[in-house]
C-alpha positions as CSV (number, residue, x, y, z in Angstrom):
1,E,34.3,-84.2,-160.6
2,K,33.5,-80.8,-162.1
3,L,35.1,-79.8,-165.4
4,R,37.6,-77.0,-164.9
5,F,38.7,-74.6,-167.7
6,S,39.6,-71.0,-168.3
7,E,38.1,-68.8,-171.0
8,P,39.2,-70.2,-174.4
9,S,41.1,-67.8,-176.6
10,N,40.7,-69.6,-179.9
11,A,38.6,-72.1,-181.8
12,Y,40.9,-75.0,-181.0
13,D,40.7,-74.5,-177.2
14,F,37.0,-73.9,-177.4
15,G,36.6,-77.2,-179.4
16,Q,38.6,-79.1,-176.7
17,I,36.3,-77.8,-173.9
18,I,33.2,-78.6,-175.9
19,N,34.5,-82.2,-176.5
20,A,34.9,-82.5,-172.7
21,V,31.5,-81.1,-172.1
22,H,30.0,-83.7,-174.5
23,A,32.0,-86.5,-173.0
24,Y,30.7,-85.8,-169.5
25,K,27.2,-84.5,-170.7
26,D,27.9,-81.6,-168.3
27,K,25.3,-78.9,-168.9
28,A,26.4,-77.0,-165.8
29,A,30.0,-76.8,-167.1
30,C,28.6,-75.7,-170.5
31,A,26.6,-73.0,-168.7
32,D,29.8,-71.8,-167.0
33,L,31.5,-71.7,-170.4
34,L,28.7,-69.7,-172.0
35,T,28.7,-67.3,-169.0
36,M,32.4,-66.6,-169.3
37,I,32.4,-66.1,-173.1
38,D,31.4,-62.8,-174.8
39,P,28.5,-63.9,-177.0
40,Q,30.0,-61.8,-179.9
41,K,33.0,-64.1,-180.0
42,M,30.8,-67.2,-180.4
43,P,30.8,-67.4,-184.2
44,V,34.6,-67.2,-184.3
45,L,35.1,-69.7,-181.5
46,L,32.7,-72.2,-183.1
47,S,34.5,-71.7,-186.4
48,N,32.8,-74.3,-188.7
49,K,32.2,-76.8,-185.9
50,L,28.6,-76.2,-185.0
51,D,26.7,-79.4,-185.0
52,G,23.3,-80.5,-183.6
53,E,24.8,-82.0,-180.4
54,T,26.6,-78.8,-179.6
55,F,23.7,-76.6,-180.5
56,L,21.3,-78.6,-178.2
57,I,23.7,-78.7,-175.2
58,F,24.0,-74.9,-175.6
59,I,20.2,-74.5,-175.6
60,Q,19.7,-76.8,-172.6
61,S,22.5,-75.2,-170.6
62,L,21.1,-71.7,-171.3
63,E,17.6,-72.9,-170.3
64,Y,18.5,-74.9,-167.2
65,Y,21.3,-72.7,-165.7
66,V,21.5,-69.2,-167.3
67,V,18.0,-67.8,-168.3
68,G,16.9,-67.5,-164.6
69,K,20.0,-65.4,-163.7
70,D,20.7,-63.4,-166.8
71,P,18.1,-63.5,-169.6
72,G,19.9,-60.7,-171.4
73,L,23.0,-62.9,-171.8
74,V,20.9,-65.8,-173.1
75,Y,19.3,-63.4,-175.7
76,Q,22.8,-62.2,-176.8
77,H,24.0,-65.9,-177.1
78,L,21.0,-66.8,-179.3
79,V,21.6,-63.8,-181.5
80,H,25.3,-64.6,-182.1
81,L,24.8,-68.4,-182.3
82,S,22.5,-67.7,-185.2
83,K,25.5,-66.0,-187.0
84,A,27.7,-69.1,-186.7
85,K,28.7,-71.1,-189.8
86,R,26.4,-74.2,-190.2
87,F,23.6,-72.6,-188.1
88,K,21.0,-73.1,-190.9
89,V,22.2,-76.7,-191.5
90,V,21.8,-77.5,-187.8
91,L,18.4,-75.9,-187.7
92,A,17.2,-77.9,-190.7
93,L,18.2,-81.1,-189.0
94,L,16.5,-80.5,-185.7
95,S,13.7,-83.0,-184.8
96,K,10.3,-81.7,-183.7
97,T,11.2,-82.4,-180.0
98,E,14.5,-80.5,-180.4
99,K,12.7,-77.5,-181.9
100,E,10.3,-77.6,-179.0
101,Q,13.2,-77.2,-176.6
102,V,14.4,-74.1,-178.5
103,Q,10.8,-72.8,-178.4
104,Q,10.8,-73.4,-174.6
105,L,13.9,-71.3,-174.2
106,F,12.2,-68.4,-176.2
107,D,9.1,-68.8,-174.0
108,L,11.2,-68.3,-170.9
109,L,12.9,-65.3,-172.4
110,S,9.6,-63.6,-173.1
111,E,8.4,-64.3,-169.5
112,K,11.7,-62.8,-168.1
113,Q,11.8,-59.9,-170.5
114,N,14.4,-57.3,-169.5
115,H,15.9,-54.0,-170.7
116,Q,18.3,-55.8,-173.1
117,Y,15.6,-56.9,-175.5
118,T,12.0,-56.3,-176.3
119,L,9.3,-58.7,-177.2
120,E,9.7,-57.4,-180.8
121,D,13.4,-58.3,-180.7
122,L,12.4,-61.8,-179.6
123,K,9.8,-62.1,-182.3
124,S,12.5,-61.2,-185.0
125,L,15.0,-63.7,-183.5
126,K,12.3,-66.5,-183.4
127,K,12.0,-66.0,-187.2
128,V,15.7,-66.5,-187.6
129,Y,15.3,-69.8,-185.6
130,E,12.4,-70.7,-187.8
131,L,9.9,-70.9,-184.9
């Protein structure tokens, strides 16, 4: 059964949806969530709850379901995700394999370059992600 939800209006609602996404390991539902959320709201919705598991399901969902349709949205999500509390902590704890997944998403973005970002923008953002 597919997870159903509406756009979360606050960090608590967002947290509840993320818990359900984790419970079902539902990357498609996570992609739906990321598609309906304005990337600028991400740091507020995440509050101080960003962890490695959430970070990785975001990266995988963006890679598997969103980058092919809307690379500009993926870029915006990566920009605003990097402004979330605990981002640096999560980055520091990523394994080599997990970092490679993030690198893969950046590689796809550079292949699918569009008017919303330049290769220079991507290069700067990769530094933020320590790649």
